[in-house]
C-alpha positions in Angstrom: -26.2 32.2 -16.4 -24.6 30.0 -13.8 -25.0 33.5 -11.2 -28.6 34.5 -12.5 -29.7 30.6 -11.3 -27.6 31.0 -7.7 -29.7 33.8 -7.1 -32.6 32.8 -7.8 -31.5 29.9 -5.2 -30.5 31.6 -2.9 -34.1 33.7 -2.6 -33.8 36.7 -5.1 -37.1 35.0 -7.0 -38.8 37.8 -9.0 -42.0 37.3 -7.4 -40.5 38.1 -3.9 -41.0 34.9 -2.3 -38.0 32.5 -1.1 -36.5 29.7 -3.0 -36.9 26.2 -1.7 -34.6 23.5 -1.4 -36.7 21.7 -4.0 -36.3 24.8 -6.1 -32.4 24.2 -5.7 -32.3 20.5 -6.9 -34.6 21.6 -10.2 -31.9 23.8 -11.2 -28.8 21.8 -9.8 -27.9 20.4 -13.3 -28.1 23.8 -15.2 -25.9 25.2 -12.5 -23.2 22.8 -12.3 -23.0 22.8 -16.0 -23.0 26.6 -16.4 -20.5 26.8 -13.6 -18.2 24.1 -15.3 -18.4 25.8 -18.6 -17.4 29.3 -17.3 -14.2 28.0 -16.1 -15.6 27.7 -12.4 -14.9 24.2 -11.8 -14.2 24.4 -8.2 -17.3 26.6 -7.7 -19.4 23.7 -9.6 -17.9 21.0 -6.7 -18.5 23.2 -4.1 -22.4 23.5 -5.1 -22.6 20.0 -5.7 -20.9 18.7 -2.5 -23.7 20.9 -0.8 -26.4 19.2 -2.7 -24.4 15.6 -1.8 -24.2 16.5 1.6 -27.8 18.1 2.4 -30.1 16.3 -0.5 -28.2 13.0 -0.7 -27.5 14.0 -4.5 -24.4 11.8 -4.5 -24.3 10.2 -7.6 -24.9 13.5 -9.4 -21.6 14.6 -7.7 -19.5 12.2 -8.0 -20.0 12.3 -11.9 -19.2 15.6 -11.9 -15.6 14.8 -9.9 -14.9 12.5 -12.5 -16.0 14.9 -15.4 -13.3 17.1 -13.6 -10.6 14.3 -13.3 -10.8 14.3 -9.5 -10.8 10.2 -9.7 -9.2 10.5 -6.0 -12.1 12.4 -4.7 -14.6 10.6 -6.3 -13.5 7.5 -5.3 -13.1 8.5 -1.2 -16.9 10.1 -1.6 -17.9 6.4 -3.0 -16.6 5.0 0.0 -18.2 7.3 2.2 -21.9 7.7 0.9 -22.1 3.9 0.4 -22.8 4.3 4.4 -26.3 6.4 4.0 -29.3 4.9 4.4 -31.3 5.2 1.2 -34.7 4.7 -0.3 -33.5 2.6 -3.4 -31.4 -0.5 -2.9 -30.1 -0.4 -6.1 -28.5 3.0 -5.0 -25.2 1.2 -3.5 -25.2 -1.0 -6.6 -25.1 2.0 -8.7 -22.1 3.1 -6.7 -20.3 0.4 -7.2 -20.7 0.5 -10.5 -19.3 3.9 -11.0 -16.4 2.8 -8.7 -16.2 -0.4 -11.2 -15.8 2.4 -14.1 -12.9 4.2 -12.3 -11.1 0.9 -11.5 -11.4 0.0 -15.2 -9.0 2.4 -16.8 -6.0 1.3 -14.1 -6.6 -2.1 -15.7 -6.5 -3.4 -12.0 -8.6 -6.6 -13.0 -8.4 -8.4 -9.5 -9.9 -5.1 -8.0 -12.5 -5.1 -10.7 -13.5 -8.6 -10.4 -14.0 -7.8 -6.5 -16.1 -4.9 -7.5 -18.1 -7.2 -9.7 -18.0 -9.9 -7.3 -19.7 -7.3 -4.8 -22.3 -6.4 -7.3 -23.2 -10.0 -8.3 -23.4 -10.5 -4.6 -26.3 -7.9 -4.1 -28.3 -8.6 -7.3 -27.6 -12.1 -8.7 -28.6 -11.9 -12.7 -26.9 -13.7 -15.5 -26.0 -10.2 -16.7 -23.9 -9.5 -13.9 -22.9 -12.9 -13.8 -21.4 -12.6 -17.0 -19.3 -9.5 -16.2 -17.6 -11.1 -12.9 -16.5 -14.1 -15.1 -15.1 -11.8 -18.0 -13.4 -9.5 -15.2 -12.2 -12.5 -13.4 -10.9 -14.1 -17.0 -8.9 -11.2 -17.3 -7.4 -11.5 -13.6 -6.8 -14.9 -14.3 -8.6 -16.0 -11.1 -12.3 -17.9 -12.9 -11.9 -21.1 -12.0 -10.6 -20.0 -8.6 -14.0 -18.1 -7.4 -16.2 -20.4 -9.5 -16.8 -22.8 -6.7 -17.5 -19.9 -4.4 -20.2 -18.5 -6.4 -21.6 -21.7 -7.2 -22.1 -22.5 -3.4 -23.7 -19.5 -2.7 -26.1 -20.2 -5.2 -26.8 -24.0 -4.6 -26.8 -23.8 -0.7 -26.4 -20.2 0.1 -23.0 -20.1 1.6 -21.5 -16.8 1.1 -17.4 -16.8 0.4 -17.3 -14.6 3.5 -20.0 -14.3 6.1 -18.8 -10.9 7.4 -20.1 -7.8 6.2 -16.2 -6.3 6.2 -13.4 -7.6 3.8 -13.1 -9.5 0.9 -15.8 -11.2 -0.6 -13.8 -13.7 -1.3 -10.6 -14.0 0.6 -7.5 -15.0 0.0 -8.8 -14.4 -3.9 -9.8 -11.3 -4.7 -8.1 -7.7 -2.2 -10.5 -5.9 -0.4 -12.8 -3.1 -2.0 -12.8 -0.6 0.7 -16.3 -0.6 1.3 -17.9 -2.3 3.6 -22.1 -2.2 3.3 -24.9 -4.0 5.1 -27.0 -6.6 3.3 -24.3 -7.5 1.0 -25.9 -10.4 0.0 -29.0 -10.8 -2.2 -32.2 -12.5 -0.8 -32.3 -15.7 -2.7 -34.2 -19.2 -2.4 -31.8 -21.6 -2.6 -31.1 -23.2 -4.8 -31.0 -20.9 -7.5 -32.4 -22.7 -10.3 -32.9 -20.7 -12.9 -30.1 -18.6 -12.6 -27.7 -21.8 -12.0 -29.6 -23.0 -15.1 -28.9 -20.1 -17.3 -25.4 -20.2 -16.1 -24.8 -23.6 -17.0 -26.7 -23.3 -20.8 -23.8 -19.5 -21.1 -21.0 -21.9 -20.1 -22.3 -24.7 -22.2 -22.0 -27.2 -19.7 -24.7 -29.7 -20.5 -24.2 -32.0 -17.1 -25.4 -28.7 -15.4 -28.1 -27.4 -17.5 -29.8 -31.4 -17.1 -29.0 -31.1 -13.7 -30.7 -27.7 -13.3 -33.9 -28.0 -15.7 -37.0 -28.6 -14.1 -39.5 -30.2 -16.4 -43.2 -27.2 -16.6 -45.7 -28.0 -19.1 -47.5 -24.9 -18.1 -43.8 -22.2 -18.9 -45.0 -19.4 -21.0 -43.6 -19.0 -24.0 -43.4 -15.4 -24.5 -41.0 -15.1 -27.6 -41.3 -18.6 -29.6 -38.1 -17.6 -31.5 -35.9 -17.3 -28.3 -37.4 -19.3 -25.5 -35.8 -20.7 -22.7 -36.8 -24.4 -22.9 -35.0 -24.4 -26.7 -32.0 -23.4 -25.3 -32.1 -25.7 -22.7 -32.7 -28.3 -25.5 -29.7 -27.1 -27.4 -27.7 -27.4 -24.6 -28.5 -31.5 -23.1 -29.2 -32.5 -26.4 -25.5 -34.1 -27.1 -25.7 -36.2 -23.5 -29.3 -36.1 -23.1 -31.0 -36.8 -26.7 -34.2 -38.1 -25.1 -35.4 -35.2 -22.5 -34.2 -32.8 -25.1 -36.8 -34.2 -28.0 -39.3 -34.3 -25.6 -38.9 -30.8 -24.6 -38.8 -30.1 -28.8 -42.2 -31.9 -29.3 -44.1 -30.3 -25.9 -42.6 -26.6 -27.4 -44.2 -27.6 -30.6 -47.6 -29.0 -29.6 -47.9 -25.6 -27.8 -47.3 -23.6 -30.8 -49.8 -25.5 -33.0 -52.2 -25.6 -30.5 -52.4 -21.6 -30.7 -54.1 -22.2 -34.0 -51.7 -19.2 -35.4 -50.8 -19.9 -38.7 -47.5 -17.6 -38.4 -46.4 -20.0 -35.9 -46.6 -22.8 -37.0 -42.9 -21.9 -38.9 -41.7 -22.0 -35.5 -43.4 -25.4 -34.1 -41.9 -27.0 -37.5 -38.6 -25.7 -36.4 -38.6 -27.4 -33.1 -39.8 -30.5 -34.8 -36.6 -30.5 -37.0 -34.7 -30.3 -34.3 -36.1 -33.2 -32.6 -36.2 -35.4 -36.0 -32.1 -34.8 -36.1 -31.7 -35.3 -33.1 -33.9 -38.8 -33.4 -31.6 -39.6 -36.1 -28.6 -39.7 -34.2 -29.8 -41.3 -31.4 -31.6 -44.1 -33.5 -34.8 -43.3 -32.5 -36.2 -42.3 -36.2 -39.0 -44.7 -36.3 -40.5 -43.8 -33.4 -40.1 -40.0 -34.3 -41.9 -40.8 -38.0 -44.9 -42.3 -35.9 -44.8 -39.4 -34.1 -45.2 -36.8 -36.8 -47.8 -39.1 -38.2 -49.6 -38.9 -35.1 -49.7 -35.1 -35.3 -50.8 -35.1 -39.4 -53.9 -37.3 -38.5 -54.4 -35.2 -34.8 -54.3 -31.8 -37.1 -55.2 -32.7 -40.4 -58.0 -29.7 -40.6 -55.2 -27.2 -39.9 -54.2 -27.1 -43.1 -51.4 -24.2 -43.7 -49.8 -26.6 -40.6 -49.8 -29.6 -43.1 -48.2 -27.4 -45.7 -45.6 -26.5 -43.4 -45.1 -29.8 -41.8 -44.2 -31.1 -45.5 -40.8 -29.5 -45.5 -39.7 -31.7 -42.3 -40.9 -34.8 -45.0 -38.6 -33.1 -47.6 -41.9 -32.4 -49.8 -42.8 -29.2 -51.7 -45.1 -27.0 -50.1 -47.9 -26.1 -52.7 -49.9 -23.2 -51.5 -53.3 -23.7 -52.8 -55.0 -22.0 -50.1 
């Protein structure tokens, strides 16, 4: 089968026409698989290398090298191919992630942390931050790199202004890969990411610092929304802002006039009630609940669900 497909791509088409490079790319996966299965791994590598060199088909070539346990060659090709000009800015990140996967088997957590840091600096997100810090914990350098990460996100100060060398000199090793645009284009301070990091790290002080009240924030998922997690994070140290958040969330859902969301709205009110009791503000919160009952008296289902908050039995006679 591999020979048949290769023949077609050498110009031996049944209609007498010649095959294009596009045809070659269309059959590439099949050719490589067929060669590998027939025990001709070297031939598959030769074919895949040609496409990597001529058509920038690097990731499939690297994947094939790894499948055939040619890790050293895969690493060298990654280091070589990151310098190519590409259509997508995410391709270099994919190459770094592949390199990370290779090193993961070695248990070299300092190198893995360095690669995770390269990925995070290019694509700053909570997901990549958590991966980076998990690796740093295993390498024993999480406390050492955290100040550099925060300085980058708060003030835009890169840990290494050069595109070459270790991304955090003196702490992390060099990856052997240097690439332009090492740092993501971020509007500093990166408030949303810093807030997510604070919540994830159970740091109420930082969470409150980066919380930006936004009454117009859209609630995409009432059962898992950012403001609710913010309130959970800050309630012990800053109960009043947390209570205000839960009130606003509840009122937003009540005003949507969707009976299915009344339970979620009341769950926010219950959190607010618990926080008000602990902070000595029970009387004020009870007045607020009375105001809600008066304002929304015509929303019969809401009044019934609200009865849970007061410890009463709901009798659904609708």
